[in-house]
N, C-alpha and C positions, 0 to 999 in steps of 0.2 A: 371524827365529827363531820357531819354533813355541811357542805358549803351551800347555803341556801340561795346565794346569788347565782351560782353555777346551775343549781337545780332549776331555779326560775327561768334562766335563760334557755335551758334545754326545753322546758315546757313551752315557752314562747316560740322558739324555733319550730317545735313540733306543730303547734297550732298554725303558724304561718304557712308551713309546708302543706299541711292538710287543707287549709283554705284555698291556696293556689292550685293544689292538685285537684280538688273537688271541682272548682269552677272551670279550670282549663280542660280537665278531663271531660267534663260535660259538654264543652264547646266541641271538642274532637268527636265525641260520640254523636252529638246532634248533627254536625256537619257531614259525618260519614253516612248518616241515614237521611240525608236531606229530602230526597224525593219522597221517600215513604212517609216521613213525619209530616211533611206539608199536606199530604193527602188526608192524613188523620187528624191533625190539630189545626190546620189552617196557617196561612202565611203570617197574620198578625200575631198570633200566639207564639209561633215559631221564632219570629223576629224579636218579639218581646223577651222571650226566654234567652235567646242568644245574647241580647244586650245586657240582660241582668247577669248572665255568666261572665261576660266581658268586664262589666264593672266590678263584679265580685273578685275577679282575678286582679283587676287594678287595685282595689282596696286591700287585697292581700299583699301586694307589692308595696303599697304605701305603708302598710303596717311594718314591714321589714325596715324601711327607711326610718320610721318613727322609733322603732326599737333600737336601731343603731344610734340615733341621736340621743335617746335616753340614756343609753350606756355610756356614751361619750361624756355627757354632762355628769353622770355619777363619777366617772374617772376624773373629771375636772374638779369636782368638789373634793375628792379624796387627795388630789394634788395641791389643794388650797387655791385654785384659780377661781373658784366660786364660793360664795359664802353659805348657800343653802342648796338643798336638793330640789328646790321648787321648779326649776327649769326641767329637770330630769323627770320629775313627777308629771309635769304638763305633757311631755312627749309620751310618757308611759300611759296616761289616761287617753291620749289621742290615739295611741296604738291599740289600746283595748277597745275603744269605740270603733276604730277601723276594722279590726278583726271581727267584731260582732256584726257590723254592716255587711262585711264580705260573706259571712256565713248566712245572714238573713237573706241576702240576694240569691244565693244558692237555693235556699229553701223556697223563696218566692218564685223563682224560675221553674222549679220542679212542680210547684203547686199549679202555676199557670199551665204548664203542659198537661198535668193530670186532669185539671178541670176542663180543659179543652177537649181532652179525650173523652171524658164522661159526657160532655154536652153534644158531642157529634155522634 
């Protein structure tokens, strides 16, 4: 029989890793092509995209912390140290919000660069 808690944790770990990898990878790619990109997209667009990628990476890391806290509160409930799963759910919803923000920052940064290329 499938352990849905374990499966859910694996999906969450995959999403967090993907979010951090997408955003941090984009930072590395942009910085490795700094001179060329600034000529084509401009300084403001480049700086804006880098900041969005940085905050996307940050939100990915925050998601990991929130997921850890959610798991700990589930464990506390199962050990009888808490009466409900309310705190665990709050951390879980915070983590979901954080991962969505992280991915939206990646998308927004990519769109900033794309529209900047089109307009130049």
